[in-house]
C-alpha positions in Angstrom: -57.6 -218.1 -57.3 -57.0 -214.8 -58.8 -54.8 -216.4 -61.8 -57.8 -218.5 -62.6 -59.8 -215.6 -62.3 -57.7 -213.9 -65.4 -57.5 -216.8 -67.2 -61.2 -217.1 -67.1 -61.8 -213.5 -68.2 -59.1 -213.8 -71.1 -60.7 -216.7 -72.2 -59.4 -217.5 -75.9 -59.0 -213.4 -76.8 -56.0 -212.2 -77.8 -54.8 -209.7 -74.8 -55.0 -206.5 -77.2 -58.4 -207.1 -77.8 -59.6 -206.4 -74.0 -60.5 -202.9 -73.7 -60.3 -201.0 -70.7 -64.1 -200.3 -70.2 -64.3 -204.2 -70.0 -61.6 -204.4 -67.4 -63.3 -201.7 -65.5 -66.9 -203.4 -65.7 -65.0 -207.0 -64.7 -62.6 -205.7 -61.7 -65.7 -203.5 -60.4 -67.8 -206.5 -60.8 -67.0 -208.2 -57.6 -65.6 -206.2 -54.8 -62.5 -209.4 -54.7 -62.3 -209.3 -58.4 -59.9 -206.2 -58.2 -58.3 -207.4 -54.7 -57.3 -210.3 -56.6 -55.8 -208.9 -59.8 -53.8 -206.8 -58.0 -52.5 -209.7 -56.3 -51.5 -211.6 -59.2 -50.4 -208.1 -60.4 -47.7 -208.3 -57.5 -46.9 -212.0 -57.6 -44.6 -213.7 -60.2 -46.8 -215.9 -62.0 -44.7 -216.7 -65.3 -47.4 -214.9 -68.7 -49.9 -213.7 -66.2 -48.2 -211.4 -63.3 -47.1 -208.6 -65.6 -50.4 -209.2 -68.0 -52.6 -208.3 -64.6 -50.4 -205.5 -63.9 -50.4 -204.2 -67.7 -54.6 -204.7 -67.1 -54.4 -202.5 -64.2 -52.3 -199.7 -65.4 -54.5 -199.4 -68.2 -57.6 -198.6 -65.9 -56.4 -196.6 -63.3 -56.8 -193.0 -63.1 -54.3 -190.8 -61.1 -54.6 -191.3 -57.1 -57.2 -194.0 -57.7 -58.8 -195.3 -54.6 -59.1 -198.9 -54.7 -55.1 -199.3 -55.3 -54.2 -196.9 -52.6 -53.8 -199.4 -49.9 -51.6 -201.3 -51.9 -48.9 -198.9 -53.2 -46.2 -200.0 -51.0 -46.5 -203.7 -51.4 -46.4 -202.8 -55.2 -43.2 -201.0 -54.3 -41.6 -203.8 -52.9 -42.8 -206.2 -55.0 -40.6 -204.6 -57.8 -36.9 -206.1 -57.3 -36.9 -209.4 -58.5 -39.5 -209.5 -61.2 -38.6 -209.8 -65.3 -37.9 -206.2 -66.7 -41.7 -205.9 -68.8 -43.3 -206.8 -65.2 -41.0 -204.0 -63.2 -42.2 -201.8 -65.9 -45.9 -202.2 -65.6 -45.7 -201.9 -61.9 -43.8 -198.6 -62.5 -46.5 -197.0 -64.7 -49.5 -198.0 -62.5 -46.9 -196.3 -59.4 -46.3 -193.0 -61.7 -50.0 -192.6 -61.6 -50.2 -191.7 -57.8 -49.2 -189.2 -55.4 -46.9 -190.8 -52.8 -45.8 -190.2 -49.3 -42.3 -190.0 -47.9 -41.6 -193.1 -46.9 -43.2 -194.6 -50.3 -41.0 -192.1 -52.2 -37.7 -193.7 -50.6 -38.1 -196.9 -51.0 -39.5 -196.2 -54.6 -36.2 -193.9 -55.4 -33.9 -196.9 -54.0 -35.9 -199.2 -56.6 -35.4 -196.8 -59.3 -31.8 -196.1 -59.2 -30.8 -199.5 -59.0 -32.9 -200.1 -61.9 -31.8 -197.0 -64.0 -28.3 -198.1 -63.4 -28.7 -202.0 -64.4 -28.2 -201.4 -68.3 -28.7 -204.7 -69.4 -33.0 -204.0 -68.5 -35.0 -203.0 -71.4 -35.4 -199.1 -72.4 -39.1 -199.1 -71.4 -38.0 -200.6 -67.6 -35.3 -198.0 -67.6 -37.1 -194.7 -68.7 -39.8 -195.5 -66.7 -37.6 -195.4 -63.5 -36.0 -192.3 -64.7 -39.7 -190.8 -65.2 -39.7 -191.9 -61.5 -36.6 -190.3 -60.2 -37.6 -187.2 -61.9 -40.6 -186.7 -60.4 -39.2 -187.7 -57.2 -36.2 -185.1 -57.7 -39.5 -182.6 -57.9 -40.0 -182.8 -54.1 -36.5 -183.1 -53.4 -34.4 -180.9 -55.2 -31.0 -181.9 -53.7 -31.8 -185.0 -55.7 -31.0 -183.6 -59.2 -27.5 -183.3 -58.4 -27.3 -187.0 -58.4 -29.3 -187.1 -61.4 -26.6 -185.9 -63.8 -23.8 -188.6 -62.6 -26.9 -190.9 -64.0 -27.6 -189.5 -66.8 -23.3 -190.1 -68.0 -22.9 -191.9 -71.2 -22.4 -194.9 -69.5 -25.8 -195.2 -68.5 -27.4 -193.8 -71.5 -25.3 -195.6 -74.6 -27.4 -199.1 -74.3 -30.7 -197.0 -74.6 -33.0 -197.3 -77.8 -32.3 -193.4 -79.4 -35.8 -192.4 -79.1 -35.5 -193.2 -75.2 -32.3 -192.0 -74.8 -33.8 -188.8 -76.2 -36.7 -188.3 -74.4 -34.6 -189.3 -70.9 -32.1 -186.4 -71.8 -34.6 -184.0 -72.8 -36.9 -184.5 -69.7 -33.9 -184.5 -67.5 -32.1 -181.6 -68.7 -35.7 -179.5 -68.4 -36.1 -181.0 -64.8 -32.6 -180.3 -63.4 -32.3 -177.0 -65.5 -35.5 -175.7 -65.8 -34.3 -171.7 -66.9 -32.6 -173.2 -69.5 -34.1 -173.2 -73.1 
């Protein structure tokens, strides 16, 4: 149902031709539209699930109430997806203040994603951003971040992402350094 709904919405247009205002109108026009697109984003429908996640991440406000009941399902759905799909799901999660339980699941997933040096740099980047965000609430994690930033884990990143990650990590783990 949700896949057909998304195909109908897209029509014959290029994905980048769909603007966020139009996505919001579509998702708010019928109560089940939002629920169905979220279900598709969590699923693993080739060429469509990651795009559903991309559409959702583009229209969400921070702590968007429409999605709050789906957060743990989204987190648990991340493993086993293709790298680009994982990135879009991480982007969704990054817009929410999480519970301790949600952060626990997410931290484990993000560390595993970060450690997978074969994943795309963008996916690993969002995983590290979430690790850093969680470390704000749990300072003990900061000590482990240095291990995760060793050359083995950063050498495969694109130069821009590597520089950005190292800068953000230094700012987070050594806030008093200039």
